[in-house]
C-alpha positions as CSV (number, residue, x, y, z in Angstrom):
1,M,-9.3,-141.8,-10.6
2,T,-9.0,-138.7,-8.3
3,Y,-10.5,-135.4,-8.4
4,A,-8.5,-134.3,-5.3
5,L,-6.0,-132.2,-7.4
6,A,-8.8,-130.2,-9.2
7,S,-8.6,-127.1,-6.9
8,V,-4.7,-127.1,-6.3
9,L,-4.4,-127.3,-10.2
10,Q,-6.7,-124.5,-10.6
11,Q,-5.0,-122.4,-7.9
12,A,-1.4,-123.0,-9.7
13,L,-2.9,-122.1,-13.0
14,Y,-4.2,-118.9,-11.6
15,A,-1.0,-118.1,-9.9
16,R,0.9,-118.7,-13.2
17,L,-1.3,-116.5,-15.2
18,T,-1.5,-113.7,-12.9
19,G,2.3,-113.8,-12.4
20,D,3.2,-113.8,-16.2
21,A,4.6,-110.3,-17.1
22,A,3.9,-110.7,-20.6
23,L,0.2,-111.5,-20.2
24,D,0.0,-108.8,-17.4
25,A,1.2,-106.3,-19.9
26,L,-1.7,-107.1,-22.3
27,V,-4.5,-107.7,-19.8
28,G,-3.4,-105.5,-16.8
29,G,-4.0,-107.9,-14.2
30,A,-7.6,-108.8,-15.6
31,V,-7.4,-112.8,-14.9
32,Y,-10.3,-114.3,-13.3
33,D,-11.5,-117.7,-12.1
34,A,-15.3,-116.5,-12.2
35,A,-16.9,-114.1,-14.4
36,P,-15.8,-110.5,-13.4
37,P,-18.5,-108.6,-11.3
38,G,-20.1,-105.4,-12.9
39,V,-18.7,-104.1,-16.1
40,P,-16.1,-106.4,-17.3
41,P,-12.6,-105.0,-18.5
42,S,-12.3,-104.5,-22.3
43,L,-9.8,-107.5,-22.4
44,Y,-9.5,-110.2,-19.8
45,V,-8.7,-113.9,-19.3
46,L,-11.2,-116.3,-17.6
47,I,-10.2,-119.7,-16.2
48,G,-13.2,-121.7,-17.3
49,P,-14.8,-125.1,-17.2
50,E,-12.9,-128.6,-17.1
51,K,-13.6,-132.2,-18.0
52,V,-11.6,-134.8,-16.0
53,Q,-10.9,-138.4,-16.7
54,G,-9.2,-140.9,-14.5
55,R,-5.7,-141.9,-15.2
56,S,-4.7,-143.8,-11.8
57,D,-2.5,-146.8,-12.0
58,K,-0.9,-149.1,-9.4
59,T,1.5,-146.5,-8.3
60,A,-0.5,-143.4,-8.0
61,G,-4.1,-141.6,-8.3
62,G,-4.2,-139.6,-11.2
63,A,-6.2,-137.7,-13.6
64,E,-6.5,-135.9,-17.0
65,H,-7.9,-132.3,-16.9
66,D,-9.0,-130.8,-20.0
67,L,-9.4,-127.4,-19.0
68,S,-10.5,-124.1,-20.8
69,V,-9.0,-120.7,-20.6
70,S,-10.8,-117.9,-22.4
71,V,-9.8,-114.6,-23.6
72,V,-12.7,-112.1,-23.9
73,T,-12.7,-108.7,-25.4
74,D,-15.1,-106.0,-26.6
75,A,-12.7,-104.7,-29.2
76,A,-13.7,-104.4,-32.8
77,G,-11.3,-107.2,-34.0
78,F,-9.3,-110.2,-32.8
79,A,-5.8,-108.7,-32.7
80,N,-5.5,-108.0,-28.9
81,A,-7.4,-111.1,-28.0
82,K,-5.0,-113.3,-30.3
83,A,-2.0,-111.7,-28.6
84,A,-3.4,-112.3,-25.0
85,A,-4.2,-116.0,-26.1
86,A,-0.6,-116.4,-27.2
87,A,0.6,-115.1,-23.9
88,V,-1.6,-117.4,-22.2
89,C,-0.1,-120.4,-24.2
90,D,3.4,-119.2,-23.7
91,A,2.6,-118.9,-19.8
92,L,1.0,-122.4,-19.6
93,V,2.4,-124.9,-22.3
94,D,4.9,-127.1,-20.5
95,A,4.8,-125.0,-17.4
96,P,6.5,-126.3,-14.3
97,L,3.5,-125.7,-12.1
98,A,4.2,-126.3,-8.4
99,L,1.2,-128.0,-6.9
100,S,0.5,-127.9,-3.0
101,R,-0.6,-131.6,-3.4
102,G,0.5,-134.2,-5.9
103,H,2.4,-133.2,-9.0
104,L,1.9,-132.1,-12.6
105,V,3.1,-134.6,-15.2
106,G,2.6,-132.3,-18.3
107,L,0.5,-129.5,-19.4
108,H,-0.2,-129.2,-23.1
109,F,-2.1,-127.1,-25.7
110,R,-5.0,-129.1,-27.3
111,R,-7.0,-126.5,-29.4
112,A,-8.6,-123.0,-29.7
113,T,-11.9,-121.7,-30.9
114,A,-12.4,-118.1,-31.8
115,G,-15.7,-116.6,-32.2
116,R,-17.9,-113.5,-31.8
117,S,-21.4,-113.0,-30.2
118,G,-22.7,-109.7,-30.6
119,T,-20.1,-107.2,-29.9
120,E,-17.9,-109.7,-27.8
121,R,-14.9,-111.5,-29.3
122,R,-13.9,-114.7,-27.5
123,I,-11.1,-117.3,-27.7
124,D,-11.4,-120.6,-25.9
125,L,-8.2,-122.3,-25.3
126,T,-8.2,-125.8,-24.3
127,F,-5.3,-127.4,-22.4
128,R,-4.7,-130.9,-21.1
129,A,-3.0,-131.2,-17.7
130,R,-2.2,-134.7,-16.4
131,V,-1.7,-134.7,-12.7
132,E,-0.8,-137.5,-10.1
133,D,-1.8,-137.5,-6.5
134,D,1.2,-138.9,-4.5
135,A,-0.9,-139.0,-1.3
136,A,-3.0,-141.5,-3.0
137,A,-0.2,-143.9,-3.8
C-alpha cells in the first residue's frame, strides 16, 4: 500500500474541477478543499474526506481512494445543486488526470447522497480513484 499519492491526487482533482468551464459557469469558481472562510457562497463544491485501501502488487505500489466531493447550497431546492453535481461527475468520471507522481489507473463514480440540514442542501458524491506509484516499483 501507499498513501504517497494522496496529495498529488487531491491537487489533480482540484485542478480538474477549478478548470472545468461547465462547473465554473454554475459555481463561479467556488471550489474548495477546505470549508470556505466567512460566509460561504450560495452554491459551492467542497473536496472532502477520503478512505484509502492498499492495492499494491509486485510491479507497483498502489491504492484505491474512495473520495468525497460535496455540493452545498443554501437555495430552497435541489435543482442548482443537482446541476452542479452533474457537472462534477462530468468533469471527473474517467478523467485523464495528470499526476505529478505516479499515475491514475481509473476514476469512477460510486454513489451519491442528497440531504438537507436546516436551510442547507448537500449532495455528497463518492468517487473511486485507483492510483499506482511508479516510484515505488
